[in-house]
C-alpha positions in Angstrom: -22.8 6.7 27.9 -20.5 7.9 25.8 -20.4 9.8 22.4 -18.4 7.2 20.6 -19.4 3.8 21.2 -17.3 1.6 19.0 -13.8 4.2 20.2 -14.9 2.9 23.9 -15.3 -0.9 23.0 -11.8 -0.3 21.4 -10.8 0.9 24.6 -9.8 4.7 23.9 -10.7 6.4 27.1 -10.0 9.9 25.8 -11.1 10.3 22.3 -10.4 14.5 22.6 -6.8 13.3 22.7 -7.1 12.2 19.0 -5.0 14.4 16.3 -5.9 12.4 13.4 -5.8 8.7 12.2 -4.4 6.4 9.2 -6.2 3.4 7.6 -4.7 0.5 5.1 -4.8 -2.9 4.0 -2.2 -6.2 4.8 -3.9 -8.6 3.2 -7.1 -9.6 4.9 -7.1 -7.3 7.8 -8.0 -3.8 7.9 -5.4 -1.7 10.0 -6.9 1.4 11.7 -3.5 3.4 13.2 -5.1 6.5 15.4 -2.6 8.9 16.6 -2.7 11.3 19.8 -1.9 14.4 21.0 -0.1 13.9 24.3 1.2 16.1 27.5 4.9 16.5 27.8 5.9 13.7 29.8 3.3 11.1 29.4 4.4 7.5 29.7 1.7 6.9 27.3 2.3 5.6 23.3 1.6 8.4 20.8 0.1 5.9 18.3 -2.0 2.4 18.5 -2.7 0.1 15.9 -6.3 -1.8 15.8 -6.3 -4.5 13.5 -9.9 -5.9 12.1 -10.0 -9.0 10.4 -12.1 -8.5 6.5 -15.1 -10.4 6.5 -14.6 -13.1 3.9 -18.1 -13.1 1.4 -19.3 -15.2 -1.7 -20.8 -13.3 -4.4 -22.2 -14.3 -8.0 -20.2 -13.6 -10.6 -22.2 -14.8 -13.8 -25.0 -16.7 -13.0 -25.2 -18.3 -16.4 -22.1 -20.4 -16.6 -22.5 -20.1 -11.8 -19.3 -18.2 -11.8 -18.7 -16.9 -8.1 -15.8 -14.4 -6.2 -14.6 -14.6 -2.9 -15.2 -10.7 -1.9 -13.6 -9.4 1.4 -15.1 -6.2 3.1 -14.5 -4.4 5.9 -15.4 -5.4 9.7 -18.4 -3.7 10.9 -16.7 -2.5 13.8 -13.9 -1.4 11.6 -16.5 1.1 9.6 -18.1 2.4 12.8 -14.9 3.5 14.7 -13.8 5.4 11.0 -17.2 6.7 11.0 -16.8 8.0 14.7 -13.4 9.3 13.9 -14.5 11.3 11.2 -17.1 12.6 13.4 -14.6 13.6 16.0 -12.4 15.5 13.7 -15.4 17.4 11.8 -16.3 18.6 14.8 -13.0 19.5 16.2 -12.8 21.4 12.4 -15.8 22.8 12.8 -14.9 24.2 16.6 -11.7 26.2 15.6 -13.8 27.4 12.3 -16.3 29.1 14.7 -13.5 30.4 16.9 -11.5 32.0 13.9 -14.9 33.3 12.7 -15.7 34.8 16.0 -12.4 36.5 16.0 -12.4 38.2 12.8 -15.9 39.6 13.9 -14.2 41.0 17.4 -11.7 42.3 15.3 -13.9 44.5 12.7 -16.0 45.2 15.4 -12.9 47.0 17.0 -11.8 49.0 13.6 -15.3 49.8 12.8 -15.8 51.6 16.6 -12.1 52.6 16.5 -13.7 54.8 13.3 -16.7 55.9 14.6 -14.4 57.1 17.9 -12.2 58.8 15.4 -14.9 60.0 13.6 -16.8 61.7 16.5 -13.6 62.9 18.1 -13.0 65.2 15.0 -17.0 66.5 15.2 -15.8 67.5 18.6 -12.8 69.2 17.2 -14.9 71.4 15.1 -17.2 72.8 17.6 
């Protein structure tokens, strides 16, 4: 079972190749554009568009006059896909943050060790 069920249902086989995404609406259709980071020479498309029809609902605006309004809301599949894309991108950013934090800590440790070595060498020269 894959971690990204909604993306798999959309036909996305390699979610790790997703670089970013864009959302926009045209009339009653939500459009999700996914941009991939492909390897050089890949024949696969750099981006793909997925269209989701919005769900039409009628809601009561004024109960006194029984006035109703038509409201369109996003399809559940669209919302789930966007949720999974957010998780995917956040996980990648957290991983990158962790990596940079570790690199900084290693650099600081190297500086501390170099400083201690210099101090110990100065003590040896005093003897």
